[in-house]
N, CA, C and O atoms as CSV, one atom per row, in Angstrom:
chain,resi,resn,atom,element,x,y,z
A,1,MET,N,N,22.086,-74.591,34.302
A,1,MET,CA,C,22.721,-75.006,35.538
A,1,MET,C,C,21.804,-74.610,36.696
A,1,MET,O,O,21.302,-73.487,36.739
A,2,THR,N,N,21.591,-75.522,37.619
A,2,THR,CA,C,20.726,-75.224,38.743
A,2,THR,C,C,21.449,-74.373,39.757
A,2,THR,O,O,22.679,-74.329,39.789
A,3,GLU,N,N,20.675,-73.695,40.586
A,3,GLU,CA,C,21.253,-72.848,41.623
A,3,GLU,C,C,22.148,-73.661,42.557
A,3,GLU,O,O,23.168,-73.160,43.030
A,4,ASN,N,N,21.767,-74.924,42.827
A,4,ASN,CA,C,22.556,-75.770,43.725
A,4,ASN,C,C,23.921,-76.118,43.161
A,4,ASN,O,O,24.847,-76.391,43.925
A,5,SER,N,N,24.073,-76.115,41.838
A,5,SER,CA,C,25.355,-76.469,41.250
A,5,SER,C,C,26.154,-75.244,40.805
A,5,SER,O,O,27.278,-75.384,40.321
A,6,MET,N,N,25.592,-74.055,40.962
A,6,MET,CA,C,26.266,-72.826,40.575
A,6,MET,C,C,27.505,-72.624,41.438
A,6,MET,O,O,27.449,-72.744,42.662
A,7,LEU,N,N,28.610,-72.321,40.795
A,7,LEU,CA,C,29.854,-72.038,41.503
A,7,LEU,C,C,30.041,-70.540,41.633
A,7,LEU,O,O,29.579,-69.770,40.790
A,8,ASN,N,N,30.715,-70.135,42.684
A,8,ASN,CA,C,31.142,-68.755,42.863
A,8,ASN,C,C,32.658,-68.773,42.730
A,8,ASN,O,O,33.369,-69.158,43.658
A,9,ILE,N,N,33.147,-68.349,41.560
A,9,ILE,CA,C,34.554,-68.522,41.209
A,9,ILE,C,C,35.315,-67.218,41.424
A,9,ILE,O,O,34.945,-66.165,40.904
A,10,LEU,N,N,36.383,-67.321,42.200
A,10,LEU,CA,C,37.283,-66.189,42.417
A,10,LEU,C,C,38.554,-66.440,41.613
A,10,LEU,O,O,39.258,-67.424,41.842
A,11,LEU,N,N,38.839,-65.550,40.678
A,11,LEU,CA,C,40.077,-65.595,39.920
A,11,LEU,C,C,41.067,-64.650,40.582
A,11,LEU,O,O,40.827,-63.447,40.680
A,12,VAL,N,N,42.183,-65.210,41.035
A,12,VAL,CA,C,43.235,-64.403,41.659
A,12,VAL,C,C,44.362,-64.318,40.637
A,12,VAL,O,O,45.137,-65.258,40.463
A,13,GLU,N,N,44.436,-63.183,39.971
A,13,GLU,CA,C,45.330,-63.018,38.812
A,13,GLU,C,C,45.678,-61.550,38.654
A,13,GLU,O,O,44.790,-60.698,38.692
A,14,ASP,N,N,46.950,-61.240,38.477
A,14,ASP,CA,C,47.372,-59.850,38.343
A,14,ASP,C,C,47.531,-59.392,36.897
A,14,ASP,O,O,47.620,-58.191,36.646
A,15,ASP,N,N,47.569,-60.305,35.956
A,15,ASP,CA,C,47.780,-59.966,34.557
A,15,ASP,C,C,46.431,-59.697,33.884
A,15,ASP,O,O,45.594,-60.593,33.777
A,16,GLU,N,N,46.231,-58.458,33.435
A,16,GLU,CA,C,44.946,-58.072,32.840
A,16,GLU,C,C,44.619,-58.864,31.585
A,16,GLU,O,O,43.451,-59.148,31.319
A,17,VAL,N,N,45.634,-59.223,30.810
A,17,VAL,CA,C,45.406,-60.009,29.598
A,17,VAL,C,C,44.891,-61.403,29.990
A,17,VAL,O,O,43.981,-61.931,29.352
A,18,ASP,N,N,45.470,-61.988,31.030
A,18,ASP,CA,C,45.001,-63.300,31.488
A,18,ASP,C,C,43.584,-63.217,32.047
A,18,ASP,O,O,42.790,-64.137,31.855
A,19,VAL,N,N,43.262,-62.132,32.732
A,19,VAL,CA,C,41.895,-61.938,33.233
A,19,VAL,C,C,40.922,-61.872,32.065
A,19,VAL,O,O,39.868,-62.508,32.093
A,20,MET,N,N,41.273,-61.102,31.037
A,20,MET,CA,C,40.397,-61.001,29.861
A,20,MET,C,C,40.284,-62.341,29.139
A,20,MET,O,O,39.226,-62.668,28.600
A,21,THR,N,N,41.364,-63.113,29.126
A,21,THR,CA,C,41.329,-64.430,28.496
A,21,THR,C,C,40.366,-65.352,29.233
A,21,THR,O,O,39.621,-66.102,28.603
A,22,VAL,N,N,40.376,-65.303,30.557
A,22,VAL,CA,C,39.440,-66.115,31.341
A,22,VAL,C,C,38.005,-65.657,31.059
A,22,VAL,O,O,37.122,-66.490,30.858
A,23,GLN,N,N,37.770,-64.362,31.044
A,23,GLN,CA,C,36.430,-63.852,30.757
A,23,GLN,C,C,35.956,-64.303,29.371
A,23,GLN,O,O,34.810,-64.725,29.213
A,24,ARG,N,N,36.826,-64.215,28.382
A,24,ARG,CA,C,36.474,-64.655,27.027
A,24,ARG,C,C,36.207,-66.156,26.995
A,24,ARG,O,O,35.282,-66.610,26.322
A,25,ALA,N,N,37.015,-66.924,27.722
A,25,ALA,CA,C,36.820,-68.379,27.759
A,25,ALA,C,C,35.484,-68.732,28.407
A,25,ALA,O,O,34.800,-69.650,27.955
A,26,PHE,N,N,35.107,-68.005,29.470
A,26,PHE,CA,C,33.812,-68.237,30.109
A,26,PHE,C,C,32.684,-67.962,29.124
A,26,PHE,O,O,31.725,-68.730,29.036
A,27,LYS,N,N,32.803,-66.857,28.381
A,27,LYS,CA,C,31.760,-66.502,27.420
A,27,LYS,C,C,31.690,-67.545,26.299
A,27,LYS,O,O,30.608,-68.027,25.963
A,28,LYS,N,N,32.831,-67.887,25.731
A,28,LYS,CA,C,32.876,-68.856,24.630
A,28,LYS,C,C,32.402,-70.232,25.091
A,28,LYS,O,O,31.729,-70.937,24.339
A,29,GLY,N,N,32.750,-70.624,26.331
A,29,GLY,CA,C,32.356,-71.925,26.861
A,29,GLY,C,C,30.976,-71.932,27.495
A,29,GLY,O,O,30.539,-72.951,28.029
A,30,ARG,N,N,30.281,-70.782,27.438
A,30,ARG,CA,C,28.942,-70.628,28.011
A,30,ARG,C,C,28.905,-71.010,29.491
A,30,ARG,O,O,27.993,-71.697,29.951
A,31,ILE,N,N,29.904,-70.554,30.211
A,31,ILE,CA,C,29.973,-70.787,31.657
A,31,ILE,C,C,29.279,-69.616,32.332
A,31,ILE,O,O,29.711,-68.471,32.200
A,32,ASP,N,N,28.211,-69.902,33.049
A,32,ASP,CA,C,27.447,-68.818,33.653
A,32,ASP,C,C,27.697,-68.655,35.143
A,32,ASP,O,O,26.999,-67.885,35.802
A,33,SER,N,N,28.679,-69.364,35.687
A,33,SER,CA,C,29.035,-69.165,37.096
A,33,SER,C,C,29.574,-67.754,37.276
A,33,SER,O,O,30.338,-67.271,36.441
A,34,PRO,N,N,29.179,-67.081,38.371
A,34,PRO,CA,C,29.714,-65.737,38.610
A,34,PRO,C,C,31.226,-65.789,38.792
A,34,PRO,O,O,31.759,-66.706,39.418
A,35,LEU,N,N,31.904,-64.796,38.238
A,35,LEU,CA,C,33.350,-64.710,38.291
A,35,LEU,C,C,33.733,-63.427,39.023
A,35,LEU,O,O,33.327,-62.331,38.636
A,36,TYR,N,N,34.514,-63.581,40.079
A,36,TYR,CA,C,34.993,-62.464,40.880
A,36,TYR,C,C,36.499,-62.353,40.665
A,36,TYR,O,O,37.148,-63.334,40.302
A,37,PHE,N,N,37.056,-61.166,40.888
A,37,PHE,CA,C,38.456,-60.934,40.575
A,37,PHE,C,C,39.217,-60.315,41.741
A,37,PHE,O,O,38.695,-59.479,42.478
A,38,ALA,N,N,40.475,-60.754,41.886
A,38,ALA,CA,C,41.420,-60.139,42.816
A,38,ALA,C,C,42.774,-60.119,42.122
A,38,ALA,O,O,43.138,-61.074,41.436
A,39,GLY,N,N,43.516,-59.039,42.296
A,39,GLY,CA,C,44.798,-58.880,41.624
A,39,GLY,C,C,45.984,-59.458,42.362
A,39,GLY,O,O,47.088,-59.525,41.821
A,40,ASN,N,N,45.761,-59.881,43.609
A,40,ASN,CA,C,46.831,-60.513,44.386
A,40,ASN,C,C,46.198,-61.199,45.590
A,40,ASN,O,O,44.989,-61.107,45.800
A,41,GLY,N,N,47.019,-61.886,46.377
A,41,GLY,CA,C,46.519,-62.630,47.524
A,41,GLY,C,C,45.870,-61.773,48.586
A,41,GLY,O,O,44.887,-62.188,49.201
A,42,LEU,N,N,46.404,-60.579,48.814
A,42,LEU,CA,C,45.811,-59.693,49.826
A,42,LEU,C,C,44.395,-59.286,49.435
A,42,LEU,O,O,43.482,-59.310,50.260
A,43,GLU,N,N,44.222,-58.917,48.177
A,43,GLU,CA,C,42.882,-58.550,47.690
A,43,GLU,C,C,41.929,-59.747,47.784
A,43,GLU,O,O,40.761,-59.597,48.145
A,44,ALA,N,N,42.438,-60.920,47.457
A,44,ALA,CA,C,41.599,-62.119,47.499
A,44,ALA,C,C,41.119,-62.409,48.913
A,44,ALA,O,O,39.939,-62.693,49.121
A,45,LEU,N,N,42.018,-62.339,49.884
A,45,LEU,CA,C,41.611,-62.579,51.274
A,45,LEU,C,C,40.585,-61.549,51.730
A,45,LEU,O,O,39.629,-61.890,52.427
A,46,ALA,N,N,40.777,-60.297,51.343
A,46,ALA,CA,C,39.820,-59.249,51.709
A,46,ALA,C,C,38.447,-59.532,51.092
A,46,ALA,O,O,37.426,-59.298,51.738
A,47,LEU,N,N,38.409,-60.030,49.861
A,47,LEU,CA,C,37.130,-60.351,49.214
A,47,LEU,C,C,36.441,-61.544,49.869
A,47,LEU,O,O,35.214,-61.586,49.956
A,48,LEU,N,N,37.228,-62.511,50.327
A,48,LEU,CA,C,36.662,-63.732,50.890
A,48,LEU,C,C,36.175,-63.574,52.326
A,48,LEU,O,O,35.263,-64.276,52.763
A,49,ARG,N,N,36.783,-62.655,53.048
A,49,ARG,CA,C,36.472,-62.506,54.477
A,49,ARG,C,C,35.381,-61.468,54.705
A,49,ARG,O,O,35.338,-60.423,54.056
A,50,ASP,N,N,34.503,-61.790,55.646
A,50,ASP,CA,C,33.532,-60.804,56.111
A,50,ASP,C,C,34.255,-59.846,57.039
A,50,ASP,O,O,35.176,-60.237,57.755
A,51,SER,N,N,33.836,-58.596,57.024
A,51,SER,CA,C,34.331,-57.640,58.014
A,51,SER,C,C,33.106,-56.982,58.640
A,51,SER,O,O,32.025,-57.010,58.051
A,52,PRO,N,N,33.255,-56.392,59.818
A,52,PRO,CA,C,32.087,-55.810,60.496
A,52,PRO,C,C,31.322,-54.851,59.585
A,52,PRO,O,O,31.864,-53.858,59.100
A,53,GLY,N,N,30.055,-55.173,59.371
A,53,GLY,CA,C,29.191,-54.337,58.537
A,53,GLY,C,C,29.394,-54.514,57.047
A,53,GLY,O,O,28.692,-53.885,56.255
A,54,HIS,N,N,30.338,-55.357,56.642
A,54,HIS,CA,C,30.632,-55.564,55.225
A,54,HIS,C,C,30.817,-57.052,54.943
A,54,HIS,O,O,31.934,-57.565,55.009
A,55,PRO,N,N,29.733,-57.738,54.632
A,55,PRO,CA,C,29.890,-59.159,54.292
A,55,PRO,C,C,30.659,-59.300,52.974
A,55,PRO,O,O,30.699,-58.378,52.158
A,56,SER,N,N,31.255,-60.449,52.792
A,56,SER,CA,C,31.986,-60.725,51.557
A,56,SER,C,C,31.043,-60.583,50.364
A,56,SER,O,O,29.898,-61.030,50.431
A,57,PRO,N,N,31.503,-59.973,49.280
A,57,PRO,CA,C,30.653,-59.891,48.086
A,57,PRO,C,C,30.503,-61.251,47.387
A,57,PRO,O,O,29.652,-61.420,46.514
A,58,ILE,N,N,31.338,-62.210,47.782
A,58,ILE,CA,C,31.281,-63.545,47.191
A,58,ILE,C,C,30.441,-64.431,48.104
A,58,ILE,O,O,30.803,-64.626,49.264
A,59,PRO,N,N,29.343,-64.968,47.616
A,59,PRO,CA,C,28.526,-65.839,48.476
A,59,PRO,C,C,29.388,-66.941,49.101
A,59,PRO,O,O,30.288,-67.471,48.450
A,60,PRO,N,N,29.114,-67.283,50.359
A,60,PRO,CA,C,29.988,-68.230,51.067
A,60,PRO,C,C,29.869,-69.678,50.606
A,60,PRO,O,O,30.742,-70.494,50.903
A,61,GLU,N,N,28.817,-70.002,49.897
A,61,GLU,CA,C,28.645,-71.390,49.469
A,61,GLU,C,C,29.217,-71.604,48.075
A,61,GLU,O,O,29.226,-70.700,47.239
A,62,ARG,N,N,29.698,-72.831,47.845
A,62,ARG,CA,C,30.184,-73.297,46.547
A,62,ARG,C,C,31.213,-72.368,45.926
A,62,ARG,O,O,31.097,-71.975,44.765
A,63,ARG,N,N,32.214,-72.026,46.710
A,63,ARG,CA,C,33.307,-71.197,46.222
A,63,ARG,C,C,34.403,-72.066,45.601
A,63,ARG,O,O,34.669,-73.177,46.060
A,64,LEU,N,N,35.021,-71.544,44.567
A,64,LEU,CA,C,36.174,-72.160,43.924
A,64,LEU,C,C,37.149,-71.038,43.596
A,64,LEU,O,O,36.750,-69.982,43.104
A,65,ILE,N,N,38.430,-71.273,43.871
A,65,ILE,CA,C,39.449,-70.272,43.590
A,65,ILE,C,C,40.343,-70.771,42.460
A,65,ILE,O,O,40.860,-71.887,42.512
A,66,LEU,N,N,40.520,-69.936,41.438
A,66,LEU,CA,C,41.508,-70.146,40.390
A,66,LEU,C,C,42.657,-69.207,40.712
A,66,LEU,O,O,42.479,-67.989,40.734
A,67,LEU,N,N,43.834,-69.763,40.962
A,67,LEU,CA,C,44.932,-68.995,41.552
A,67,LEU,C,C,46.181,-68.990,40.692
A,67,LEU,O,O,46.710,-70.043,40.334
A,68,ASP,N,N,46.644,-67.797,40.367
A,68,ASP,CA,C,47.961,-67.636,39.761
A,68,ASP,C,C,48.979,-67.639,40.899
A,68,ASP,O,O,48.634,-67.322,42.037
A,69,LEU,N,N,50.216,-67.990,40.605
A,69,LEU,CA,C,51.243,-68.006,41.659
A,69,LEU,C,C,52.086,-66.747,41.678
A,69,LEU,O,O,52.421,-66.247,42.752
A,70,ASN,N,N,52.435,-66.227,40.519
A,70,ASN,CA,C,53.363,-65.102,40.433
A,70,ASN,C,C,52.606,-63.782,40.409
A,70,ASN,O,O,52.143,-63.324,39.365
A,71,MET,N,N,52.493,-63.172,41.614
A,71,MET,CA,C,51.752,-61.911,41.739
A,71,MET,C,C,52.486,-60.998,42.714
A,71,MET,O,O,53.266,-61.471,43.540
A,72,PRO,N,N,52.240,-59.691,42.621
A,72,PRO,CA,C,52.856,-58.757,43.570
A,72,PRO,C,C,52.142,-58.772,44.920
A,72,PRO,O,O,51.065,-59.354,45.053
A,73,LYS,N,N,52.728,-58.151,45.886
A,73,LYS,CA,C,52.205,-57.947,47.249
A,73,LYS,C,C,52.099,-59.248,48.031
A,73,LYS,O,O,52.761,-59.396,49.058
A,74,MET,N,N,51.289,-60.190,47.577
A,74,MET,CA,C,51.183,-61.514,48.188
A,74,MET,C,C,51.016,-62.518,47.057
A,74,MET,O,O,50.001,-62.525,46.361
A,75,ASN,N,N,52.029,-63.369,46.882
A,75,ASN,CA,C,51.958,-64.321,45.777
A,75,ASN,C,C,51.037,-65.491,46.120
A,75,ASN,O,O,50.475,-65.552,47.214
A,76,GLY,N,N,50.890,-66.407,45.182
A,76,GLY,CA,C,49.949,-67.510,45.350
A,76,GLY,C,C,50.283,-68.440,46.501
A,76,GLY,O,O,49.379,-68.879,47.213
A,77,ILE,N,N,51.554,-68.751,46.702
A,77,ILE,CA,C,51.949,-69.646,47.798
A,77,ILE,C,C,51.699,-68.972,49.146
A,77,ILE,O,O,51.212,-69.612,50.077
A,78,GLU,N,N,52.025,-67.699,49.255
A,78,GLU,CA,C,51.751,-66.957,50.500
A,78,GLU,C,C,50.244,-66.905,50.767
A,78,GLU,O,O,49.800,-67.054,51.906
A,79,PHE,N,N,49.468,-66.692,49.706
A,79,PHE,CA,C,48.013,-66.693,49.835
A,79,PHE,C,C,47.509,-68.043,50.339
A,79,PHE,O,O,46.660,-68.096,51.229
A,80,LEU,N,N,48.026,-69.125,49.779
A,80,LEU,CA,C,47.599,-70.458,50.201
A,80,LEU,C,C,47.904,-70.703,51.678
A,80,LEU,O,O,47.097,-71.309,52.384
A,81,HIS,N,N,49.053,-70.240,52.145
A,81,HIS,CA,C,49.375,-70.372,53.577
A,81,HIS,C,C,48.316,-69.669,54.424
A,81,HIS,O,O,47.841,-70.227,55.413
A,82,GLN,N,N,47.947,-68.451,54.043
A,82,GLN,CA,C,46.947,-67.680,54.797
A,82,GLN,C,C,45.566,-68.331,54.711
A,82,GLN,O,O,44.856,-68.433,55.712
A,83,LEU,N,N,45.197,-68.765,53.517
A,83,LEU,CA,C,43.887,-69.385,53.306
A,83,LEU,C,C,43.749,-70.649,54.151
A,83,LEU,O,O,42.737,-70.839,54.826
A,84,ARG,N,N,44.753,-71.503,54.114
A,84,ARG,CA,C,44.695,-72.777,54.842
A,84,ARG,C,C,44.782,-72.588,56.351
A,84,ARG,O,O,44.383,-73.475,57.106
A,85,ALA,N,N,45.296,-71.452,56.800
A,85,ALA,CA,C,45.372,-71.171,58.242
A,85,ALA,C,C,44.072,-70.574,58.790
A,85,ALA,O,O,43.892,-70.491,60.005
A,86,ASP,N,N,43.177,-70.162,57.906
A,86,ASP,CA,C,41.924,-69.522,58.307
A,86,ASP,C,C,40.828,-70.585,58.426
A,86,ASP,O,O,40.449,-71.187,57.421
A,87,PRO,N,N,40.307,-70.827,59.649
A,87,PRO,CA,C,39.310,-71.881,59.824
A,87,PRO,C,C,38.027,-71.673,59.014
A,87,PRO,O,O,37.327,-72.644,58.726
A,88,LEU,N,N,37.709,-70.453,58.646
A,88,LEU,CA,C,36.492,-70.194,57.873
A,88,LEU,C,C,36.703,-70.347,56.362
A,88,LEU,O,O,35.737,-70.477,55.610
A,89,LEU,N,N,37.950,-70.333,55.925
A,89,LEU,CA,C,38.239,-70.362,54.493
A,89,LEU,C,C,39.010,-71.593,54.037
A,89,LEU,O,O,39.087,-71.862,52.839
A,90,LYS,N,N,39.572,-72.330,54.956
A,90,LYS,CA,C,40.517,-73.399,54.600
A,90,LYS,C,C,39.907,-74.508,53.747
A,90,LYS,O,O,40.634,-75.234,53.068
A,91,HIS,N,N,38.597,-74.647,53.774
A,91,HIS,CA,C,37.923,-75.706,53.013
A,91,HIS,C,C,37.735,-75.369,51.533
A,91,HIS,O,O,37.384,-76.254,50.753
A,92,ILE,N,N,37.955,-74.128,51.127
A,92,ILE,CA,C,37.676,-73.717,49.749
A,92,ILE,C,C,38.657,-74.407,48.796
A,92,ILE,O,O,39.870,-74.314,48.982
A,93,PRO,N,N,38.139,-75.096,47.780
A,93,PRO,CA,C,39.042,-75.726,46.818
A,93,PRO,C,C,39.762,-74.673,45.974
A,93,PRO,O,O,39.196,-73.649,45.594
A,94,VAL,N,N,41.019,-74.967,45.702
A,94,VAL,CA,C,41.859,-74.063,44.914
A,94,VAL,C,C,42.481,-74.852,43.769
A,94,VAL,O,O,43.044,-75.929,43.967
A,95,VAL,N,N,42.367,-74.295,42.573
A,95,VAL,CA,C,43.059,-74.839,41.414
A,95,VAL,C,C,44.089,-73.799,41.006
A,95,VAL,O,O,43.742,-72.664,40.677
A,96,VAL,N,N,45.356,-74.192,41.028
A,96,VAL,CA,C,46.420,-73.293,40.587
A,96,VAL,C,C,46.409,-73.280,39.066
A,96,VAL,O,O,46.407,-74.324,38.414
A,97,LEU,N,N,46.401,-72.089,38.527
A,97,LEU,CA,C,46.390,-71.869,37.084
A,97,LEU,C,C,47.549,-70.929,36.797
A,97,LEU,O,O,47.431,-69.719,36.991
A,98,THR,N,N,48.672,-71.478,36.335
A,98,THR,CA,C,49.908,-70.708,36.300
A,98,THR,C,C,50.756,-71.026,35.079
A,98,THR,O,O,50.507,-71.999,34.367
A,99,THR,N,N,51.750,-70.197,34.852
A,99,THR,CA,C,52.749,-70.469,33.826
A,99,THR,C,C,53.978,-71.140,34.433
A,99,THR,O,O,54.880,-71.547,33.702
A,100,SER,N,N,54.025,-71.257,35.744
A,100,SER,CA,C,55.198,-71.816,36.419
A,100,SER,C,C,55.218,-73.341,36.346
A,100,SER,O,O,54.343,-74.021,36.882
A,101,SER,N,N,56.241,-73.854,35.668
A,101,SER,CA,C,56.416,-75.308,35.618
A,101,SER,C,C,57.506,-75.751,36.599
A,101,SER,O,O,58.011,-76.871,36.514
A,102,GLU,N,N,57.859,-74.869,37.524
A,102,GLU,CA,C,58.873,-75.180,38.537
A,102,GLU,C,C,58.366,-76.284,39.459
A,102,GLU,O,O,57.273,-76.183,40.014
A,103,GLU,N,N,59.154,-77.326,39.618
A,103,GLU,CA,C,58.786,-78.434,40.496
A,103,GLU,C,C,58.553,-77.949,41.929
A,103,GLU,O,O,57.636,-78.419,42.602
A,104,ARG,N,N,59.378,-77.013,42.392
A,104,ARG,CA,C,59.252,-76.463,43.747
A,104,ARG,C,C,57.873,-75.827,43.947
A,104,ARG,O,O,57.246,-76.032,44.987
A,105,ASP,N,N,57.397,-75.064,42.967
A,105,ASP,CA,C,56.075,-74.436,43.070
A,105,ASP,C,C,54.976,-75.489,43.127
A,105,ASP,O,O,54.048,-75.384,43.929
A,106,ARG,N,N,55.082,-76.498,42.278
A,106,ARG,CA,C,54.079,-77.562,42.232
A,106,ARG,C,C,54.025,-78.310,43.571
A,106,ARG,O,O,52.941,-78.568,44.095
A,107,VAL,N,N,55.190,-78.656,44.120
A,107,VAL,CA,C,55.245,-79.381,45.396
A,107,VAL,C,C,54.677,-78.525,46.527
A,107,VAL,O,O,53.898,-79.015,47.344
A,108,GLN,N,N,55.065,-77.247,46.579
A,108,GLN,CA,C,54.543,-76.361,47.629
A,108,GLN,C,C,53.027,-76.231,47.529
A,108,GLN,O,O,52.334,-76.254,48.546
A,109,ALA,N,N,52.515,-76.095,46.319
A,109,ALA,CA,C,51.067,-75.946,46.134
A,109,ALA,C,C,50.333,-77.194,46.607
A,109,ALA,O,O,49.345,-77.094,47.334
A,110,TYR,N,N,50.807,-78.365,46.202
A,110,TYR,CA,C,50.144,-79.596,46.633
A,110,TYR,C,C,50.296,-79.823,48.132
A,110,TYR,O,O,49.400,-80.385,48.760
A,111,ASP,N,N,51.412,-79.397,48.715
A,111,ASP,CA,C,51.575,-79.485,50.171
A,111,ASP,C,C,50.546,-78.617,50.897
A,111,ASP,O,O,50.230,-78.861,52.062
A,112,LEU,N,N,50.028,-77.604,50.203
A,112,LEU,CA,C,49.013,-76.713,50.772
A,112,LEU,C,C,47.611,-77.106,50.301
A,112,LEU,O,O,46.688,-76.291,50.313
A,113,ASN,N,N,47.470,-78.357,49.890
A,113,ASN,CA,C,46.173,-78.971,49.580
A,113,ASN,C,C,45.417,-78.326,48.427
A,113,ASN,O,O,44.205,-78.130,48.514
A,114,VAL,N,N,46.122,-77.996,47.347
A,114,VAL,CA,C,45.385,-77.524,46.180
A,114,VAL,C,C,44.701,-78.714,45.525
A,114,VAL,O,O,45.164,-79.849,45.634
A,115,ALA,N,N,43.610,-78.444,44.853
A,115,ALA,CA,C,42.847,-79.494,44.185
A,115,ALA,C,C,43.440,-79.826,42.822
A,115,ALA,O,O,43.146,-80.879,42.257
A,116,GLY,N,N,44.266,-78.943,42.296
A,116,GLY,CA,C,44.891,-79.183,41.009
A,116,GLY,C,C,45.924,-78.128,40.705
A,116,GLY,O,O,45.885,-77.021,41.243
A,117,TYR,N,N,46.847,-78.484,39.838
A,117,TYR,CA,C,47.918,-77.580,39.406
A,117,TYR,C,C,47.958,-77.677,37.891
A,117,TYR,O,O,48.364,-78.699,37.338
A,118,VAL,N,N,47.533,-76.605,37.217
A,118,VAL,CA,C,47.372,-76.625,35.775
A,118,VAL,C,C,48.231,-75.528,35.152
A,118,VAL,O,O,48.180,-74.368,35.562
A,119,LEU,N,N,49.024,-75.920,34.151
A,119,LEU,CA,C,49.776,-74.920,33.401
A,119,LEU,C,C,48.838,-74.252,32.414
A,119,LEU,O,O,48.041,-74.917,31.752
A,120,LYS,N,N,48.936,-72.929,32.319
A,120,LYS,CA,C,48.068,-72.189,31.396
A,120,LYS,C,C,48.339,-72.659,29.972
A,120,LYS,O,O,49.479,-72.625,29.508
A,121,PRO,N,N,47.289,-73.098,29.282
A,121,PRO,CA,C,47.467,-73.557,27.900
A,121,PRO,C,C,47.883,-72.410,26.981
A,121,PRO,O,O,47.583,-71.243,27.232
A,122,VAL,N,N,48.567,-72.774,25.933
A,122,VAL,CA,C,49.062,-71.780,24.991
A,122,VAL,C,C,47.963,-71.299,24.049
A,122,VAL,O,O,47.887,-70.106,23.753
A,123,THR,N,N,47.108,-72.210,23.571
A,123,THR,CA,C,46.084,-71.801,22.612
A,123,THR,C,C,44.772,-71.462,23.331
A,123,THR,O,O,44.454,-72.026,24.378
A,124,PHE,N,N,44.035,-70.544,22.753
A,124,PHE,CA,C,42.777,-70.126,23.358
A,124,PHE,C,C,41.763,-71.264,23.369
A,124,PHE,O,O,41.046,-71.433,24.356
A,125,SER,N,N,41.686,-72.038,22.307
A,125,SER,CA,C,40.699,-73.128,22.275
A,125,SER,C,C,40.988,-74.166,23.364
A,125,SER,O,O,40.059,-74.711,23.961
A,126,THR,N,N,42.254,-74.438,23.621
A,126,THR,CA,C,42.623,-75.352,24.700
A,126,THR,C,C,42.247,-74.755,26.047
A,126,THR,O,O,41.809,-75.469,26.948
A,127,PHE,N,N,42.419,-73.452,26.182
A,127,PHE,CA,C,42.068,-72.773,27.425
A,127,PHE,C,C,40.559,-72.817,27.665
A,127,PHE,O,O,40.114,-73.041,28.791
A,128,VAL,N,N,39.777,-72.604,26.612
A,128,VAL,CA,C,38.313,-72.692,26.735
A,128,VAL,C,C,37.929,-74.093,27.202
A,128,VAL,O,O,37.124,-74.246,28.120
A,129,ASP,N,N,38.505,-75.109,26.572
A,129,ASP,CA,C,38.224,-76.494,26.971
A,129,ASP,C,C,38.563,-76.719,28.441
A,129,ASP,O,O,37.812,-77.378,29.160
A,130,LEU,N,N,39.681,-76.177,28.885
A,130,LEU,CA,C,40.088,-76.322,30.289
A,130,LEU,C,C,39.071,-75.669,31.224
A,130,LEU,O,O,38.677,-76.272,32.222
A,131,MET,N,N,38.646,-74.454,30.916
A,131,MET,CA,C,37.680,-73.756,31.773
A,131,MET,C,C,36.353,-74.506,31.817
A,131,MET,O,O,35.754,-74.637,32.885
A,132,VAL,N,N,35.887,-75.001,30.672
A,132,VAL,CA,C,34.627,-75.752,30.622
A,132,VAL,C,C,34.750,-77.024,31.456
A,132,VAL,O,O,33.843,-77.353,32.220
A,133,THR,N,N,35.858,-77.735,31.318
A,133,THR,CA,C,36.078,-78.972,32.068
A,133,THR,C,C,36.118,-78.710,33.572
A,133,THR,O,O,35.477,-79.424,34.344
A,134,LEU,N,N,36.869,-77.688,33.990
A,134,LEU,CA,C,36.928,-77.352,35.419
A,134,LEU,C,C,35.544,-77.001,35.955
A,134,LEU,O,O,35.155,-77.456,37.030
A,135,ASN,N,N,34.806,-76.194,35.206
A,135,ASN,CA,C,33.474,-75.788,35.657
A,135,ASN,C,C,32.541,-76.988,35.762
A,135,ASN,O,O,31.808,-77.118,36.743
A,136,LYS,N,N,32.562,-77.866,34.760
A,136,LYS,CA,C,31.705,-79.050,34.808
A,136,LYS,C,C,32.058,-79.934,35.997
A,136,LYS,O,O,31.176,-80.390,36.724
A,137,TYR,N,N,33.347,-80.172,36.188
A,137,TYR,CA,C,33.778,-81.038,37.285
A,137,TYR,C,C,33.331,-80.477,38.628
A,137,TYR,O,O,32.691,-81.182,39.409
A,138,TRP,N,N,33.660,-79.215,38.907
A,138,TRP,CA,C,33.342,-78.652,40.217
A,138,TRP,C,C,31.848,-78.419,40.397
A,138,TRP,O,O,31.366,-78.388,41.529
A,139,SER,N,N,31.106,-78.254,39.307
A,139,SER,CA,C,29.648,-78.091,39.418
A,139,SER,C,C,28.984,-79.367,39.917
A,139,SER,O,O,27.916,-79.316,40.526
A,140,HIS,N,N,29.612,-80.509,39.661
A,140,HIS,CA,C,29.048,-81.799,40.078
A,140,HIS,C,C,29.591,-82.283,41.403
A,140,HIS,O,O,29.102,-83.277,41.939
A,141,CYS,N,N,30.589,-81.608,41.948
A,141,CYS,CA,C,31.188,-82.039,43.220
A,141,CYS,C,C,30.340,-81.580,44.406
A,141,CYS,O,O,29.736,-80.507,44.390
A,142,GLU,N,N,30.320,-82.415,45.414
A,142,GLU,CA,C,29.737,-82.022,46.693
A,142,GLU,C,C,30.763,-81.141,47.385
A,142,GLU,O,O,31.926,-81.525,47.511
A,143,MET,N,N,30.349,-79.976,47.830
A,143,MET,CA,C,31.297,-79.030,48.427
A,143,MET,C,C,30.850,-78.692,49.837
A,143,MET,O,O,29.664,-78.736,50.164
A,144,ALA,N,N,31.834,-78.353,50.665
A,144,ALA,CA,C,31.543,-77.969,52.066
A,144,ALA,C,C,30.869,-76.633,52.115
A,144,ALA,O,O,30.547,-76.143,53.197
């Protein structure tokens, strides 16, 4: 993968087992995009934003967020409201990756301009395929 197509992926997920599953899927799918982690929306916003003397550890170009909805402190929908209200961050594509099949959650997420809403697959091989597909798709997209 060329440097120009490399993604900087932020996984916003509070479940350690799900985090390990994503890491395993990246390894199995040979996805070499850097993966950053936040356990809730507040942590994610702190990682994405520069602060005086402390630039974001996530490079500002070619960012993609994989977002769980059900998290403590600041859930995924609350995070999306904050992200979309921030002029420096609002352009970042977000793919919701959740166990919630609630229609209300799906509608709220799409109303906040998510790029996709994906239910977490049950089998690991299906999950690997999903991660590889998402990475390939976003690696070829022109991003702001």
